[in-house]
C-alpha atoms as one frame of an Amber mdcrd trajectory, in Angstrom:
protein
   1.830 -14.464 -23.887   4.925 -14.939 -26.034   5.847 -11.268 -26.411   9.512
 -10.389 -26.104  10.544  -7.325 -24.139  11.699  -5.461 -27.265   8.332  -6.079
 -28.963   6.288  -4.914 -25.975   5.677  -1.262 -27.061   4.452  -2.252 -30.520
   2.352  -5.070 -29.014   0.680  -2.633 -26.586  -0.093  -0.199 -29.408  -1.815
  -2.992 -31.359  -4.304  -3.641 -28.516  -7.901  -2.500 -28.800  -8.503   0.294
 -26.255 -12.120   0.985 -27.165 -14.737   0.276 -24.477 -15.805  -2.916 -26.238
 -12.159  -4.023 -26.490 -11.582  -3.442 -22.794 -14.776  -5.310 -21.892 -13.685
  -8.156 -24.158 -10.282  -8.298 -22.459 -11.892  -8.524 -19.014 -14.274 -11.187
 -20.301 -11.404 -13.260 -21.724  -9.495 -12.911 -18.460 -12.522 -14.012 -16.459
 -13.078 -16.978 -18.766  -9.432 -18.051 -18.438  -9.577 -17.746 -14.635 -12.906
 -19.590 -14.427 -11.771 -22.454 -16.632  -8.427 -22.817 -14.856  -9.494 -22.602
 -11.209 -13.270 -22.943 -10.854 -14.549 -25.194 -13.645 -12.353 -28.239 -12.928
 -13.067 -31.878 -12.090 -11.356 -31.937  -8.721 -12.195 -28.470  -7.539 -10.682
 -26.949  -4.452 -10.959 -23.755  -2.503  -7.822 -22.251  -4.091  -9.642 -20.300
  -6.826 -11.954 -18.592  -4.376  -9.069 -17.984  -1.960  -7.208 -16.117  -4.706
 -10.181 -13.792  -5.212 -10.480 -13.202  -1.467  -6.748 -12.511  -1.150  -6.910
 -10.016  -4.019  -9.869  -8.315  -2.323  -7.976  -8.056   0.986  -4.885  -6.577
  -0.688  -7.000  -4.140  -2.703  -8.913  -3.023   0.405  -5.676  -2.548   2.320
  -4.228  -0.443  -0.499  -7.351   1.714  -0.588  -7.396   2.319   3.173  -3.612
   2.540   3.679  -3.628   6.306   4.168  -6.098   6.096   7.057  -4.329   3.090
   8.588  -0.986   4.864   8.416  -2.458   7.884  10.209  -3.940   5.709  12.960
  -0.664   3.852  13.455   1.236   6.989  14.514  -1.334   8.056  17.108  -0.498
   7.515  20.786  -3.184   6.078  23.029  -2.778   7.569  26.502
């Protein structure tokens, strides 16, 4: 997390892009998210709300083409 902008290309090339490396990266990201927002003493709904908001944005992006087409249609 302490990568400077000039070091970014070399840092990206050092990453492990094998399937096991990608799975490990997703697993580390999930563990960080779970420990920060879900597995806390005074839990709240914010962690689950973030997942739901991401799902809504992702679904909107996927169906944007169809929604855009429907928006221009006149109903009369």
